Residue, then its C-alpha position, 0 to 999 in steps of 0.5 A: m097143433a103148433y105152439r109159438s113159444l113156451r109161453d103160448f103153451l103155458a097160456r093153453l095150460e092156464a086156460e085148461g086149469e092145468l097151471v098154477r103160478i107161484r109168486e112166492p120167492v122159492s129157491p131153485h136150490l132144493e126147494i123147487t124140487e120138494i114142492v114139485d115132488r109133492v105136486v106130481k105125486s099127488g096128480g097136481p098141475a104144471l107150475l110156473f115159479e115167477n120169483t126164482g131170484t133170477d130174471f127168468p121164471l121157471a116152468i116145471n111139471l109141464f108134461g106131468s099127466y096124460r092130459r098135459m102130455c096130450l095138450a103138448l102134442g096137440v091130440e085128445s089121446l096118445d093113441q091118436i098119434h099111433d093110429e095116424l102113424m099106422e095109416l101113414l106107414s101102411f103101404a106095401p113096397p111100390g111095384t107097378l107104376l100105378d103103385k108108385l103114383r099112389m105113393v106120391p100123396r104120402y111122400a108129399r104129406l111127409a115133405r110138408y113136415l121137413p124143417r126149414i131155415v129162416s134168417r132170424g128168430p125170437c130166440q136171438e132177440v137178446v144176446m147175454d153179454p157176457p154169457d153167464l149160466g149163473r143168470l139162469p135159475v138152474m136147479t140143484c134137485w137133490p141133496e147129494d147132487g154134484g151141483p146144479f143141472l140143466t135137466l131139459p136141455i135140447i142138445h144139437t150135434q152133427d156128424p162131422e162126416t155126414g152132416i146129419r143132425n142129432v137132437g137129444l136130451y142129456r143132463m148138463q151139470v153147471y160147473d161155473g158160468r161158462t162150463t158144464g159137463m156133457h153127460w153122453h152115455p157111450h151108446k148115444v148118437s151124440a157120443r158117437h159124434f164126439r168120437r168122430y171129432q176126437e178122431r179128427g182132432e177137431r172141436m165139436p160145436v154143440a148148441v143147446a135149446l131150452g123151451g119153445d114148442p113143447v114138442y121139441t122137448y118130447c122129440a129130443t127124448a124119442p128113440l128114433p132110428d139113427g139118422i132120422d131127423e128129430y125135427i121131421l117127427a116134430g113137424f109131423l106132431r105139430r102139423r107145421p115144419v120146424e123153423l130153424v135159425r143159424c147160431r151166432t158163434i157155431p155152424l149149427h141150427v136151432p129152433a127159431d122159437a126157442d126161449i133160450v139158446i146156449e152155444g158152445y163147443v166140446d174140445p175132444q183133446e181136453p181131459f174129461r171132468l168129474e160129473g155127478p152124483f145126480g138124482d136120476h130117473t131110477g129113483y137112485y143117485s147115479l154116481p160120479d163119473y168122467f165126461p166131456v166138458f162143454h164151453v159156452t161161447c154165447i147165450t141168447h134168449r127171447r125177451d119174454a123167455v121162460y126157463p123150463s126144467t124138470i126133476v126125476g126121481i122115485p116114480p111117478q115123476e113127470d118123465a113117466y108121461l114122456g115115456k108113456a107117449t113114446e110107448r104109444i107113438f112108437l108102437a106103430p113103427i115097431r109093428k110096421t118095421l120089426l114086429p107085425e105080430m105085436l098088438d100092444m106094449h106096456l112099460p109100467i111106470e114102476g119099471v122106470f122105462h127099461n126095467l120092465a116091459i110087457v108085450k102082447i102078440r098074435k101068436e101063430y106058431p111054436g116058439h113065436a114068443h121066443k122070436v119076439m123076445h129076441t127081436i125086442l132085446g136087440a132092438g134100439q133102446m129096447m135092448f136095455t130091457k131087464l124083465l120082459i113078459i110076452t102074452d098073447e091076445g087073451v089079456d089087457i096088458q094095460n090092466l095089471s090086475e088082469l095080467v096077474a090073473y092071466g099069469v096065474e092060469r099059465f105061468e110055469p117057471a121051469r118051462d116059461v123063463i128064459f135067461s140072457e145077458g146083454p147091454m144094460d142101461i148105464l144107470d143100472h146100479a145092480c149090474s156087476r159090470p157097468g152097462f152089462g148084465g142079466k135079462l129075464a124073459v117070461d113066455l106067458s103065451t098059450k102053449t101049443a102041443d109041440e111046445l108042451r111036448l118039448a117042455g117035457g109035458l109040464p102043465d099050465a098052471a091051471d092044471i095045478r089043483g089045491r089051495p094052500a093054507p093061509i099064512d100071515l106075517q105074525t105066523l111067519q115071523q115066529r118061524l123066521p124072525e128076520v122077516r119084516g114084511l109079507h105081501f101077496c100080489v093076489p088074494s092069499h087063497r091063491p098066492f101067485m106072487a109074494f113079496v117078503a122084506i127081511e132084515k139082511r144080517r149076513p152074506g147070502h142071507a136072502r137066499q137062505v130065507a128064500e130056501s126056508l120059505l119054499q119049504m113051508p106048505e103054505l107057500e108051496r104053490t107060490r110061483i114067484l118069490v121076491i126077497l127085499d130089504e127091510d125098509v121096503d113097504v111090501s104092502d105098497t105093490a108099486e114101491a115093491v115092484w120099483r125096488f125089486t126091478n131096480n135092485i136085481d141083475a136078472k140072471r145073477d139074482s134069480w133062480i128056478v126051484p124045481s117042483r117038489g112033486p106031482g101037481l106042484p109048480s116050480r118056483l121063480v125066486f129073486d134076491a132083490t136085496r142090496k148086494w154086499p161086497e162079501e157077496g162079490f159085488t164090488r160096485p158102490w150101491p147108491h142111496i134112493l132119493t130123499m129130501t133133507p128134513e130141513v128143506i121138508a120143514r121149510i116147505d111145510a111152513l111155506w105151503p099155505r102161501l103157495g096157492l096149491g090147495p090142501f097140504v100135501p106131505s113130503p113123499s120123502r118122509k116115507y123113504l127116510r127110513a132107508i137113508r143110513r147117512r147123508s151120502a149118494v152111496v150106501e156104506p159097505 
């Protein structure tokens, strides 16, 4: 389904009971974030803030549920898109003339979705003269952010040599009314375009679109192969080609039905400017760094323009559902081009896209799971995966309880864990080196006789008999007073995985505690042990997984402890505590994202007038215990 504008989509959401209009004056500086954080975490609706102190209303949380994600893409289920892509891609290379003729209808179907150029569009109905970013309700999302940020900008760039367009979504810090930062990570396509312009000594034109059909925003996040136009995917999803109009001051094209268009350039000869901090999708601040500067030459907009925005932070947030759409949609092309044996893929929300991936395969030969591991860790944006789990057909990987039960029967760490190193997301704060770190893959597939023989005969976990004695937090604290929390991920009579929170008092303390725990008879059959900081609520599995996967370098901070004797498993241990300079970690360690008590109190008082139903307390209150001082960085 194609939407004619962002307002068209908002009208659909309102008709479906998925939108609330907020007429009370609310500031884009921190206050909208505090409201949205409460709404998204409580499963609430999309919001339209009609009184932002500017001429533009602000729409947010548009994609913040499976239902709204499906409405944005015009489907009843995200798997529907996967099935359609599989049907479209399910063909053998044409051999005979008859084979080629059979391909014609499919090529024609794709051709219908190619973008087309039009002479004018609603996005240019009004020309802002002079252009001024200060007239837009740009949000300052979190207290330690470096300033206000555009958070849903659809950024258009072009390779100066090939002319191929790229459409991506990158944050933009507003410095003043005419300049912003351009947050291009080195591995992004737009960053490569920038390097080409830098080599040529030429200014780089950049166009930023806001709003329009929500499909455009999704496609800007999609991990398409290099050189594939995002607007072909958009045309396929909306069943109608994207109409593009030429910008007024630069030689680029943008969607004619966008709400707001910001035109400008980046000068490769200009010194980079400090950008950040920024409260990021990891739930932590990404720290300041130097990036190119974008200069505004023109701003145009629809007469009835709506400014779209989003916040990211401690999961779940709205971006989680954009990620889930990618998980479902791109399963099809991965299966057709790289891994036909892949049956399903699950990127848990707590893993913030790149920290944890679970893949189910149809296993056919010894070492098959290893082949899949290496393929995934070298494939596009999947190369940033930190923890990867491979299963075979006997489990529903979308059901984490079933996955844990499946792992209980199969996991033998000394046999099933593979360590590696490689590129990491630049936002990963736990790596010793920015953008490069350790990875860990777990093979939970059923082992063949050859695999068991090569592993020295190590048995499946199902062959490990006996039950441990029960242990509770109070008993554990009598032996280890620094322990502050204890939680088993399965019932204590079979404690497959344990989270332990400690008060870390000295360098190497987490490893010392782990060694003591592993000597206890009650824990001798616990196969995974995770040590976390004292401020982590280990009884909340989602929080524990989020903190654990964020705070490790999978190779540096994990190790395998050999079996203590016949019938006992080896153990896999993770030190997921904050790393100290005395432990050789020299990078700054960022704080998690929390709102200030003052803003929380203001929204508490304002809540009854917002029309959002029963009071929802601030999610930040739970995490204020982790904040030692108001800063983007935890003190050494």
